[in-house]
C-alpha positions in Angstrom: 180.6 158.5 94.5 180.6 161.7 95.2 176.7 163.8 94.1 178.8 166.1 92.1 180.0 163.3 89.9 176.7 162.4 88.5 175.7 165.9 87.3 176.8 167.3 84.0 177.2 171.0 85.1 179.0 172.7 87.9 178.2 174.1 90.9 179.2 176.7 92.2 179.8 178.3 95.8 177.4 181.6 96.2 178.1 185.2 98.8 177.5 182.9 102.1 174.3 185.0 103.0 172.1 184.4 100.2 169.0 182.8 100.8 165.9 180.5 98.5 162.2 180.4 99.5 160.8 176.8 98.2 157.6 176.3 98.1 156.5 172.7 98.1 153.1 171.0 97.9 152.2 169.2 101.3 152.3 165.8 99.6 150.4 164.1 103.1 147.5 166.9 101.9 144.7 164.4 100.1 143.3 167.7 98.3 146.8 169.6 97.8 145.9 172.6 98.2 148.3 173.4 101.4 152.0 173.8 100.8 155.4 174.1 102.7 157.5 176.7 102.4 161.3 176.4 103.7 163.8 179.0 103.3 167.6 178.3 103.8 170.7 179.6 102.8 172.1 179.1 98.9 175.1 176.5 99.9 175.9 176.0 95.7 174.0 177.5 92.7 174.6 176.8 88.8 172.5 176.3 85.8 170.2 173.3 85.7 169.7 173.3 89.8 170.9 174.3 93.7 171.4 172.7 97.4 170.3 174.9 100.0 171.3 174.5 103.8 167.9 174.0 106.1 166.8 171.1 108.7 163.9 170.9 106.8 163.0 167.4 105.4 160.7 166.8 101.8 159.6 164.2 100.0 161.6 163.2 96.9 160.9 163.9 94.5 158.7 166.6 94.9 157.7 169.7 92.5 158.8 173.0 93.9 158.8 176.9 93.7 162.2 178.6 94.1 163.1 182.7 94.9 167.1 182.9 95.6 167.0 186.4 97.0 171.2 188.1 96.8 170.4 190.7 98.8 169.8 189.5 102.6 170.1 193.9 103.1 166.8 194.4 100.5 165.5 191.6 100.2 163.2 190.7 96.9 165.5 194.2 95.2 168.4 191.4 93.1 166.3 187.4 93.2 165.8 185.5 90.7 162.5 182.9 91.1 162.2 179.0 89.4 160.6 176.0 89.2 162.1 172.7 90.2 162.5 169.6 91.8 163.5 168.5 95.1 165.9 165.5 94.4 167.9 164.7 97.1 166.8 165.6 101.2 169.5 164.9 103.3 169.9 166.0 106.9 172.0 169.4 106.5 169.6 170.3 103.0 167.6 170.3 100.1 169.5 169.1 96.5 166.4 171.3 93.8 167.0 170.3 89.9 165.6 173.8 88.2 163.3 172.5 85.1 162.6 176.2 84.1 164.8 179.5 85.3 165.6 182.5 83.6 169.4 182.2 82.9 170.2 185.6 81.7 168.2 187.5 85.4 170.6 184.8 87.1 173.4 186.0 85.6 172.1 189.9 85.8 171.3 189.4 89.5 175.1 187.9 89.9 176.6 190.5 88.7 174.5 192.8 90.8 175.5 190.8 93.3 179.1 191.3 92.5 179.3 195.2 92.6 177.3 195.9 96.1 180.0 196.5 98.8 180.1 194.0 101.4 
């Protein structure tokens, strides 16, 4: 069964230069202080989750702090932050489910990105 049939909400492809930074507590650190930072290209995105392309592997499930950046020319100017969980780790990337995300901010970022000249 294809993953798209498992999720309740749809995800859409985004601009090919949209990036994400994911910070996950290292599950092998006994004291839980170390954080693994992963950067990747956003393959698809929805209001409840996303998939980023990366060669990195993570433990599933793992709590994640996520920043999605829609403007590669000026990082940090059109971005949204979220909290979530790694729910899938594949050879080509990581599936993340949001536990909290400001959907209005996400919509605003998408509208701002649409106004940028490509």
